[in-house]
NUMIVEX-756896 format. One record per residue (C-alpha): x, y, z; residue number from 1. Coordinates in nm, 2 decimals. Each point is the difference from the previous one (the first is absolute). Layout:
NUMIVEX-756896
+--------+--------+--------+------+
!     xx !     yy !     zz ! resi !
+--------+--------+--------+------+
!      X !      Y !      Z !  NUM !
...
+--------+--------+--------+------+
This chain:
NUMIVEX-756896
+--------+--------+--------+------+
!     xx !     yy !     zz ! resi !
+--------+--------+--------+------+
!   1.98 !   4.83 !   2.89 !    1 !
!   0.03 !  -0.02 !   0.40 !    2 !
!  -0.27 !   0.06 !   0.19 !    3 !
!   0.21 !   0.25 !   0.22 !    4 !
!   0.00 !   0.24 !  -0.33 !    5 !
!  -0.36 !   0.06 !   0.03 !    6 !
!   0.02 !   0.22 !   0.34 !    7 !
!   0.36 !   0.14 !  -0.01 !    8 !
!   0.24 !   0.15 !  -0.23 !    9 !
!  -0.02 !   0.25 !  -0.34 !   10 !
!  -0.24 !  -0.24 !  -0.15 !   11 !
!  -0.20 !  -0.07 !   0.27 !   12 !
!  -0.36 !  -0.08 !  -0.11 !   13 !
!  -0.20 !   0.03 !   0.28 !   14 !
!   0.00 !   0.35 !   0.07 !   15 !
!  -0.16 !   0.35 !  -0.07 !   16 !
!  -0.30 !  -0.04 !  -0.22 !   17 !
!   0.03 !  -0.35 !  -0.07 !   18 !
!  -0.01 !  -0.08 !   0.37 !   19 !
!  -0.32 !   0.22 !   0.02 !   20 !
!  -0.17 !  -0.13 !  -0.26 !   21 !
!   0.11 !  -0.39 !   0.11 !   22 !
!  -0.14 !   0.08 !   0.33 !   23 !
!  -0.37 !   0.14 !  -0.13 !   24 !
!  -0.01 !  -0.30 !  -0.17 !   25 !
!   0.08 !  -0.21 !   0.24 !   26 !
!  -0.33 !   0.13 !   0.23 !   27 !
!  -0.21 !   0.01 !  -0.35 !   28 !
!   0.08 !  -0.38 !  -0.08 !   29 !
!  -0.06 !  -0.09 !   0.36 !   30 !
!  -0.34 !   0.18 !   0.00 !   31 !
!  -0.13 !  -0.01 !  -0.38 !   32 !
!   0.01 !  -0.41 !  -0.03 !   33 !
!  -0.21 !  -0.06 !   0.32 !   34 !
!  -0.36 !   0.11 !  -0.18 !   35 !
!   0.15 !  -0.13 !  -0.35 !   36 !
!   0.05 !  -0.31 !   0.14 !   37 !
!  -0.40 !  -0.07 !  -0.04 !   38 !
!  -0.06 !   0.33 !  -0.22 !   39 !
!  -0.18 !  -0.14 !  -0.31 !   40 !
!  -0.24 !  -0.21 !   0.24 !   41 !
!  -0.04 !   0.34 !   0.22 !   42 !
!  -0.11 !   0.13 !  -0.33 !   43 !
!  -0.24 !  -0.29 !  -0.10 !   44 !
!  -0.12 !   0.05 !   0.37 !   45 !
!  -0.09 !   0.31 !  -0.05 !   46 !
!  -0.27 !  -0.06 !  -0.30 !   47 !
!   0.26 !  -0.05 !  -0.28 !   48 !
!   0.01 !  -0.30 !  -0.25 !   49 !
!   0.29 !  -0.18 !  -0.17 !   50 !
!  -0.01 !   0.22 !  -0.32 !   51 !
!  -0.04 !   0.30 !   0.17 !   52 !
!   0.36 !  -0.04 !   0.17 !   53 !
!   0.13 !  -0.05 !  -0.35 !   54 !
!  -0.21 !   0.35 !  -0.07 !   55 !
!   0.10 !   0.18 !   0.32 !   56 !
!   0.38 !  -0.08 !  -0.06 !   57 !
!  -0.03 !   0.12 !  -0.36 !   58 !
!  -0.13 !   0.34 !   0.14 !   59 !
!   0.25 !   0.05 !   0.26 !   60 !
!   0.28 !  -0.10 !  -0.30 !   61 !
!  -0.13 !   0.25 !  -0.24 !   62 !
!   0.00 !   0.27 !   0.27 !   63 !
!   0.39 !  -0.08 !   0.12 !   64 !
!   0.08 !   0.02 !  -0.40 !   65 !
!  -0.11 !   0.32 !  -0.04 !   66 !
!   0.16 !   0.18 !   0.28 !   67 !
!   0.34 !  -0.14 !  -0.09 !   68 !
!   0.10 !   0.23 !  -0.25 !   69 !
!  -0.05 !   0.30 !   0.19 !   70 !
!   0.14 !  -0.16 !   0.29 !   71 !
!   0.32 !  -0.06 !  -0.17 !   72 !
!  -0.02 !   0.34 !  -0.17 !   73 !
!  -0.04 !   0.18 !   0.35 !   74 !
!   0.30 !  -0.22 !   0.16 !   75 !
!   0.23 !   0.11 !  -0.30 !   76 !
!  -0.11 !   0.36 !   0.02 !   77 !
!  -0.06 !   0.08 !   0.32 !   78 !
!   0.17 !  -0.27 !   0.21 !   79 !
!  -0.09 !  -0.29 !   0.19 !   80 !
!  -0.05 !   0.04 !   0.34 !   81 !
!  -0.30 !   0.28 !   0.06 !   82 !
!  -0.20 !  -0.28 !  -0.26 !   83 !
!   0.10 !  -0.27 !   0.23 !   84 !
!  -0.13 !   0.14 !   0.33 !   85 !
!  -0.34 !   0.15 !  -0.16 !   86 !
!  -0.08 !  -0.31 !  -0.18 !   87 !
!   0.05 !  -0.25 !   0.30 !   88 !
!  -0.22 !   0.22 !   0.20 !   89 !
!  -0.30 !  -0.04 !  -0.26 !   90 !
!   0.06 !  -0.34 !  -0.03 !   91 !
!  -0.06 !   0.00 !   0.39 !   92 !
!  -0.28 !   0.19 !  -0.04 !   93 !
!  -0.16 !  -0.25 !  -0.26 !   94 !
!   0.07 !  -0.32 !   0.21 !   95 !
!  -0.28 !   0.12 !   0.24 !   96 !
!  -0.25 !  -0.09 !  -0.24 !   97 !
!   0.09 !  -0.41 !   0.04 !   98 !
!  -0.03 !   0.04 !   0.41 !   99 !
!  -0.39 !   0.16 !  -0.05 !  100 !
!  -0.10 !  -0.15 !  -0.30 !  101 !
!  -0.41 !  -0.10 !   0.02 !  102 !
!   0.06 !  -0.17 !  -0.37 !  103 !
!   0.25 !  -0.06 !  -0.30 !  104 !
!  -0.08 !   0.34 !  -0.15 !  105 !
!   0.17 !   0.18 !   0.27 !  106 !
!   0.31 !  -0.23 !  -0.04 !  107 !
!   0.01 !   0.09 !  -0.35 !  108 !
!   0.00 !   0.38 !   0.10 !  109 !
!   0.32 !  -0.07 !   0.24 !  110 !
!   0.17 !  -0.18 !  -0.25 !  111 !
!  -0.06 !   0.30 !  -0.27 !  112 !
!   0.16 !   0.23 !   0.27 !  113 !
!   0.33 !  -0.24 !   0.07 !  114 !
!   0.00 !  -0.03 !  -0.35 !  115 !
!   0.03 !   0.37 !  -0.11 !  116 !
!   0.21 !   0.08 !   0.26 !  117 !
!   0.23 !  -0.30 !  -0.11 !  118 !
!   0.16 !   0.31 !  -0.19 !  119 !
!   0.28 !   0.04 !   0.23 !  120 !
!   0.09 !  -0.39 !  -0.15 !  121 !
!   0.28 !   0.15 !  -0.25 !  122 !
!   0.14 !   0.23 !   0.25 !  123 !
!   0.04 !  -0.23 !   0.27 !  124 !
!   0.18 !  -0.26 !  -0.25 !  125 !
!   0.22 !   0.28 !  -0.15 !  126 !
!   0.10 !   0.09 !   0.37 !  127 !
!   0.08 !  -0.34 !   0.08 !  128 !
!   0.23 !  -0.05 !  -0.34 !  129 !
!   0.15 !   0.38 !   0.09 !  130 !
!   0.08 !  -0.16 !   0.38 !  131 !
!   0.20 !  -0.31 !  -0.08 !  132 !
!   0.33 !  -0.02 !  -0.13 !  133 !
!   0.00 !  -0.16 !  -0.33 !  134 !
!   0.25 !  -0.29 !   0.10 !  135 !
!  -0.19 !  -0.10 !   0.28 !  136 !
!  -0.31 !   0.06 !  -0.14 !  137 !
!  -0.13 !  -0.39 !  -0.05 !  138 !
!   0.10 !  -0.06 !   0.39 !  139 !
!  -0.19 !   0.31 !   0.12 !  140 !
!  -0.31 !  -0.08 !  -0.19 !  141 !
!  -0.01 !  -0.39 !   0.11 !  142 !
!   0.10 !   0.10 !   0.34 !  143 !
!  -0.29 !   0.22 !   0.03 !  144 !
!  -0.25 !  -0.26 !  -0.17 !  145 !
!   0.12 !  -0.26 !   0.25 !  146 !
!  -0.04 !   0.21 !   0.28 !  147 !
!  -0.35 !   0.15 !  -0.09 !  148 !
!  -0.08 !  -0.39 !  -0.11 !  149 !
!   0.10 !  -0.12 !   0.37 !  150 !
!  -0.23 !   0.27 !   0.18 !  151 !
!  -0.29 !  -0.13 !  -0.23 !  152 !
!   0.02 !  -0.34 !   0.22 !  153 !
!  -0.24 !   0.09 !   0.25 !  154 !
!  -0.24 !   0.17 !  -0.24 !  155 !
!  -0.21 !  -0.33 !  -0.09 !  156 !
!   0.00 !  -0.14 !   0.37 !  157 !
!  -0.11 !   0.32 !   0.10 !  158 !
!  -0.29 !   0.02 !  -0.26 !  159 !
!  -0.09 !  -0.35 !   0.13 !  160 !
!   0.00 !   0.08 !   0.37 !  161 !
!  -0.24 !   0.30 !  -0.10 !  162 !
!  -0.26 !  -0.15 !  -0.23 !  163 !
!  -0.03 !  -0.29 !   0.26 !  164 !
!   0.01 !   0.18 !   0.30 !  165 !
!  -0.23 !   0.31 !  -0.10 !  166 !
!  -0.21 !  -0.19 !  -0.28 !  167 !
!   0.13 !   0.10 !  -0.36 !  168 !
!  -0.18 !   0.32 !  -0.08 !  169 !
!   0.09 !   0.16 !   0.32 !  170 !
!   0.37 !  -0.16 !  -0.01 !  171 !
!   0.04 !   0.12 !  -0.37 !  172 !
!  -0.10 !   0.37 !   0.13 !  173 !
!   0.27 !  -0.01 !   0.30 !  174 !
!   0.29 !  -0.12 !  -0.26 !  175 !
!  -0.11 !   0.31 !  -0.22 !  176 !
!   0.03 !   0.18 !   0.30 !  177 !
!   0.37 !  -0.13 !   0.03 !  178 !
!   0.08 !   0.13 !  -0.28 !  179 !
!  -0.15 !   0.35 !   0.00 !  180 !
!   0.20 !   0.06 !   0.31 !  181 !
!   0.29 !  -0.13 !  -0.20 !  182 !
!  -0.02 !   0.24 !  -0.28 !  183 !
!  -0.03 !   0.30 !   0.22 !  184 !
!   0.31 !  -0.11 !   0.19 !  185 !
!   0.19 !  -0.06 !  -0.36 !  186 !
!  -0.10 !   0.36 !  -0.10 !  187 !
!   0.14 !   0.12 !   0.33 !  188 !
!   0.34 !  -0.16 !  -0.05 !  189 !
!   0.01 !   0.09 !  -0.36 !  190 !
!   0.02 !   0.38 !   0.09 !  191 !
!   0.38 !  -0.09 !   0.11 !  192 !
!   0.06 !  -0.09 !  -0.36 !  193 !
!   0.26 !   0.23 !  -0.21 !  194 !
!  -0.07 !   0.11 !  -0.37 !  195 !
!   0.26 !  -0.18 !  -0.24 !  196 !
!  -0.08 !   0.20 !  -0.32 !  197 !
!   0.21 !   0.33 !  -0.06 !  198 !
!  -0.17 !   0.27 !   0.17 !  199 !
!  -0.15 !   0.26 !  -0.29 !  200 !
!  -0.25 !   0.29 !   0.04 !  201 !
!  -0.27 !  -0.27 !  -0.14 !  202 !
!   0.14 !  -0.25 !   0.28 !  203 !
!  -0.14 !   0.19 !   0.26 !  204 !
!  -0.35 !   0.14 !  -0.17 !  205 !
!  -0.20 !  -0.31 !  -0.07 !  206 !
!  -0.35 !   0.06 !  -0.15 !  207 !
!  -0.29 !  -0.29 !  -0.06 !  208 !
!  -0.11 !   0.23 !  -0.25 !  209 !
!   0.28 !   0.07 !  -0.19 !  210 !
!   0.01 !  -0.39 !  -0.01 !  211 !
!  -0.33 !  -0.04 !  -0.17 !  212 !
!   0.09 !   0.29 !  -0.21 !  213 !
!   0.32 !  -0.18 !  -0.12 !  214 !
!  -0.15 !  -0.37 !  -0.02 !  215 !
!   0.04 !  -0.01 !  -0.37 !  216 !
!   0.33 !   0.11 !   0.01 !  217 !
!   0.06 !  -0.25 !   0.29 !  218 !
!  -0.14 !  -0.28 !  -0.18 !  219 !
!   0.20 !   0.12 !  -0.33 !  220 !
!   0.31 !  -0.01 !   0.22 !  221 !
!  -0.09 !  -0.35 !   0.15 !  222 !
!   0.00 !  -0.18 !  -0.36 !  223 !
!   0.28 !   0.16 !  -0.14 !  224 !
!   0.26 !  -0.04 !   0.27 !  225 !
!   0.00 !  -0.35 !  -0.12 !  226 !
!   0.26 !   0.12 !  -0.26 !  227 !
!   0.23 !   0.20 !   0.26 !  228 !
!   0.07 !  -0.38 !   0.17 !  229 !
!   0.14 !  -0.29 !  -0.12 !  230 !
!  -0.21 !  -0.25 !  -0.23 !  231 !
!   0.02 !  -0.27 !   0.30 !  232 !
!  -0.15 !   0.23 !   0.23 !  233 !
!  -0.31 !   0.05 !  -0.28 !  234 !
!   0.01 !  -0.40 !   0.04 !  235 !
!   0.01 !  -0.02 !   0.35 !  236 !
!  -0.32 !   0.22 !   0.01 !  237 !
!  -0.21 !  -0.24 !  -0.23 !  238 !
!   0.10 !  -0.31 !   0.22 !  239 !
!  -0.09 !   0.20 !   0.32 !  240 !
!  -0.32 !   0.08 !  -0.07 !  241 !
!  -0.09 !  -0.33 !  -0.17 !  242 !
!   0.12 !  -0.20 !   0.30 !  243 !
!  -0.17 !   0.25 !   0.26 !  244 !
!  -0.33 !  -0.01 !  -0.18 !  245 !
!  -0.02 !  -0.38 !   0.03 !  246 !
!   0.11 !  -0.04 !   0.35 !  247 !
!  -0.21 !   0.30 !   0.12 !  248 !
!  -0.34 !  -0.17 !  -0.18 !  249 !
!   0.07 !  -0.34 !   0.15 !  250 !
!   0.06 !   0.13 !   0.35 !  251 !
!  -0.33 !   0.17 !  -0.02 !  252 !
!  -0.14 !  -0.39 !   0.00 !  253 !
!   0.26 !  -0.19 !   0.24 !  254 !
!  -0.20 !   0.01 !   0.31 !  255 !
!  -0.35 !  -0.06 !  -0.14 !  256 !
!   0.13 !  -0.29 !  -0.25 !  257 !
!   0.20 !  -0.15 !   0.32 !  258 !
!  -0.34 !   0.02 !   0.22 !  259 !
!  -0.23 !  -0.10 !  -0.22 !  260 !
!   0.13 !  -0.22 !  -0.25 !  261 !
!   0.29 !  -0.16 !   0.19 !  262 !
!  -0.18 !  -0.03 !   0.33 !  263 !
!   0.27 !   0.20 !   0.18 !  264 !
!  -0.11 !   0.17 !   0.35 !  265 !
!   0.05 !   0.33 !   0.11 !  266 !
!   0.24 !  -0.13 !   0.28 !  267 !
!   0.20 !  -0.20 !  -0.27 !  268 !
!   0.02 !   0.30 !  -0.24 !  269 !
!   0.14 !   0.23 !   0.25 !  270 !
!   0.27 !  -0.28 !   0.09 !  271 !
!   0.10 !  -0.02 !  -0.41 !  272 !
!   0.02 !   0.37 !  -0.01 !  273 !
!   0.23 !  -0.01 !   0.31 !  274 !
!   0.21 !  -0.30 !  -0.10 !  275 !
!   0.06 !   0.18 !  -0.37 !  276 !
!   0.12 !   0.31 !   0.17 !  277 !
!   0.20 !  -0.18 !   0.24 !  278 !
!   0.20 !  -0.26 !  -0.25 !  279 !
!   0.09 !   0.26 !  -0.27 !  280 !
!   0.17 !   0.22 !   0.21 !  281 !
!   0.36 !  -0.15 !   0.00 !  282 !
!   0.06 !  -0.12 !  -0.36 !  283 !
!  -0.17 !   0.35 !  -0.09 !  284 !
!   0.29 !   0.19 !   0.19 !  285 !
!   0.27 !  -0.26 !  -0.12 !  286 !
!  -0.10 !   0.08 !  -0.35 !  287 !
!   0.02 !   0.37 !   0.07 !  288 !
!   0.33 !   0.01 !   0.11 !  289 !
!   0.09 !  -0.21 !  -0.32 !  290 !
!  -0.16 !   0.24 !  -0.23 !  291 !
!   0.25 !   0.27 !   0.03 !  292 !
!   0.26 !  -0.24 !  -0.15 !  293 !
!  -0.16 !  -0.27 !  -0.15 !  294 !
!  -0.26 !   0.25 !  -0.22 !  295 !
!  -0.35 !   0.09 !   0.03 !  296 !
!  -0.18 !  -0.19 !  -0.33 !  297 !
!   0.11 !  -0.35 !   0.13 !  298 !
!  -0.21 !   0.05 !   0.33 !  299 !
!  -0.28 !   0.16 !  -0.22 !  300 !
!  -0.04 !  -0.31 !  -0.20 !  301 !
!   0.04 !  -0.23 !   0.30 !  302 !
!  -0.29 !   0.21 !   0.17 !  303 !
!  -0.23 !  -0.03 !  -0.31 !  304 !
!   0.07 !  -0.41 !  -0.05 !  305 !
!  -0.08 !  -0.05 !   0.38 !  306 !
!  -0.35 !   0.14 !  -0.06 !  307 !
!  -0.05 !  -0.32 !  -0.22 !  308 !
!   0.02 !  -0.27 !   0.26 !  309 !
!  -0.17 !   0.24 !   0.22 !  310 !
!  -0.34 !   0.06 !  -0.19 !  311 !
!   0.01 !  -0.42 !  -0.13 !  312 !
!  -0.01 !  -0.12 !   0.35 !  313 !
!  -0.24 !   0.27 !   0.12 !  314 !
!  -0.28 !  -0.11 !  -0.23 !  315 !
!  -0.07 !  -0.37 !   0.17 !  316 !
!   0.23 !   0.03 !   0.32 !  317 !
!  -0.16 !  -0.12 !   0.35 !  318 !
!   0.14 !   0.21 !   0.31 !  319 !
!   0.34 !  -0.12 !  -0.02 !  320 !
!   0.08 !   0.03 !  -0.39 !  321 !
!  -0.12 !   0.35 !   0.07 !  322 !
!   0.24 !   0.07 !   0.25 !  323 !
!   0.29 !  -0.10 !  -0.32 !  324 !
!  -0.19 !   0.18 !  -0.24 !  325 !
!  -0.01 !   0.33 !   0.18 !  326 !
!   0.37 !  -0.06 !   0.06 !  327 !
!   0.06 !   0.04 !  -0.36 !  328 !
!  -0.24 !   0.27 !  -0.06 !  329 !
!   0.12 !   0.17 !   0.27 !  330 !
!   0.42 !  -0.01 !  -0.07 !  331 !
!  -0.14 !   0.06 !  -0.38 !  332 !
!  -0.16 !   0.32 !   0.06 !  333 !
!   0.30 !   0.13 !   0.27 !  334 !
!   0.27 !  -0.09 !  -0.26 !  335 !
!  -0.15 !   0.18 !  -0.34 !  336 !
!  -0.15 !   0.31 !   0.22 !  337 !
!   0.38 !   0.09 !   0.14 !  338 !
!   0.15 !  -0.12 !  -0.33 !  339 !
!  -0.21 !   0.20 !  -0.20 !  340 !
!   0.01 !   0.31 !   0.20 !  341 !
!   0.39 !   0.00 !   0.04 !  342 !
!   0.03 !  -0.06 !  -0.35 !  343 !
!  -0.20 !   0.29 !  -0.10 !  344 !
!   0.22 !   0.22 !   0.25 !  345 !
!   0.31 !  -0.13 !  -0.18 !  346 !
!  -0.13 !   0.12 !  -0.36 !  347 !
!  -0.20 !   0.31 !   0.06 !  348 !
!   0.21 !   0.34 !   0.10 !  349 !
!  -0.13 !   0.15 !   0.34 !  350 !
!  -0.14 !   0.31 !  -0.19 !  351 !
!  -0.22 !  -0.22 !  -0.17 !  352 !
!  -0.15 !  -0.23 !   0.25 !  353 !
!  -0.31 !   0.16 !   0.11 !  354 !
!  -0.10 !   0.05 !  -0.36 !  355 !
!   0.10 !  -0.40 !  -0.09 !  356 !
!  -0.18 !  -0.12 !   0.31 !  357 !
!  -0.32 !   0.20 !  -0.09 !  358 !
!  -0.02 !  -0.11 !  -0.35 !  359 !
!   0.08 !  -0.34 !   0.14 !  360 !
!  -0.26 !  -0.02 !   0.28 !  361 !
!  -0.27 !   0.16 !  -0.25 !  362 !
!   0.02 !  -0.31 !  -0.22 !  363 !
!   0.09 !  -0.24 !   0.24 !  364 !
!  -0.39 !   0.12 !   0.16 !  365 !
!  -0.16 !   0.01 !  -0.36 !  366 !
!   0.12 !  -0.38 !  -0.04 !  367 !
!  -0.07 !  -0.08 !   0.36 !  368 !
!  -0.35 !   0.16 !  -0.07 !  369 !
!  -0.06 !  -0.20 !  -0.32 !  370 !
!   0.16 !  -0.32 !   0.11 !  371 !
!  -0.25 !   0.00 !   0.30 !  372 !
!  -0.29 !   0.03 !  -0.20 !  373 !
!   0.11 !  -0.30 !  -0.23 !  374 !
!   0.10 !  -0.23 !   0.32 !  375 !
!  -0.31 !   0.11 !   0.17 !  376 !
!  -0.21 !  -0.12 !  -0.28 !  377 !
!   0.18 !  -0.33 !  -0.07 !  378 !
!   0.01 !  -0.08 !   0.40 !  379 !
!  -0.40 !   0.06 !  -0.02 !  380 !
!  -0.09 !  -0.13 !  -0.32 !  381 !
!   0.26 !  -0.26 !  -0.15 !  382 !
!   0.20 !  -0.16 !   0.27 !  383 !
!   0.13 !   0.12 !   0.36 !  384 !
!   0.31 !  -0.21 !  -0.11 !  385 !
!   0.08 !   0.16 !  -0.31 !  386 !
!   0.14 !   0.36 !   0.14 !  387 !
!   0.25 !  -0.17 !   0.20 !  388 !
!   0.11 !  -0.26 !  -0.31 !  389 !
!   0.03 !   0.30 !  -0.24 !  390 !
!   0.20 !   0.18 !   0.28 !  391 !
!   0.25 !  -0.29 !   0.01 !  392 !
!   0.05 !  -0.06 !  -0.38 !  393 !
!   0.01 !   0.36 !  -0.08 !  394 !
!   0.36 !   0.03 !   0.19 !  395 !
!   0.17 !  -0.24 !  -0.25 !  396 !
!   0.02 !   0.25 !  -0.27 !  397 !
!   0.05 !   0.30 !   0.22 !  398 !
!   0.26 !  -0.16 !   0.17 !  399 !
!   0.17 !  -0.07 !  -0.37 !  400 !
!  -0.06 !   0.37 !  -0.08 !  401 !
!   0.14 !   0.10 !   0.27 !  402 !
!   0.33 !  -0.20 !  -0.10 !  403 !
!   0.04 !   0.11 !  -0.35 !  404 !
!  -0.14 !   0.37 !  -0.01 !  405 !
!   0.13 !   0.18 !   0.38 !  406 !
!   0.39 !   0.06 !   0.05 !  407 !
!   0.10 !   0.12 !   0.28 !  408 !
!   0.20 !   0.31 !   0.04 !  409 !
!   0.41 !  -0.02 !  -0.01 !  410 !
!  -0.02 !   0.35 !   0.24 !  411 !
!  -0.31 !   0.03 !   0.21 !  412 !
!  -0.14 !   0.33 !   0.04 !  413 !
!   0.04 !   0.15 !   0.31 !  414 !
+--------+--------+--------+------+
């Protein structure tokens, strides 16, 4: 696929809803990584300890998980647009707690508000899949990922400047203020989105109380939806939730381990993160264009396998080796995220995408929460290196599972 086809022609990707969502993600991925560069250190600064980092992450993951079924239910019953806009505003309000937090307890409140408002996740992903033509879905996802990755580049440098110029505490509060402003801008831009679910009487009459009343029904539909999709989608579901749990739980300790165990300075860490974002852009977009012709599964497996050298190098890295380690990790992460999203879109019919995404994200965050506690206990009480080694070695059987149990569809869902 030529790059020009992304912008013009009947099968153009960057238009309508997908263009608007890409713009909002550009804003989001410019702002959020600024405080995220040192987020774990900020929580420690406000009185948390290393084990509490995992407990906070576990609580947040459970909160996110519990709203995924009603989020998917509302997305498929009442439409995507209203849920996306309303919950984006809620996330913006929740981010204010990070700005003014006197202790880690207020961070916890802000996290819970934002995680409950992440109910819109199934609606957003359903709208993205709805808005992409199937034959260009891989290129669309990859182009979007690369663009949003490129706008991440200034974030660690800005974060470094803020904490050095204004001291750590004030610098982080300024960073979170930037994020708050960004969320409100995103909410305004998303007012322009157009509904992709066919209009019915239910579509224009959303009701949160009704969603709560139908929670058991939403859970049942989410569980039984796997009977309505190909077996490969169900197998893909398992690989996604396991890998995501390992990635997120280990990421919590990246900056903590690098600064406390490897002796990496805050300035060097910012450089490592910026290097990671910069170097993966070109190979990722080339892979995305190839994905539509060569298939999604092979790039999913490549992504998983790239985690292995990334994590094994990270364990005993100096600054230069750390750059290489995070190149492997970053590229692997981008490839597997794009591949599994595109492949799930190929396998799941439009009218089931909200429900499938809701169920997927429910179990993904449950698994994520469980693994965060396990990884935290291992990191604090057994060995700080062991979580990263477990992460690397687990990619071998998961890659074999994907190779044997997941088949790409002959006809991709529109």
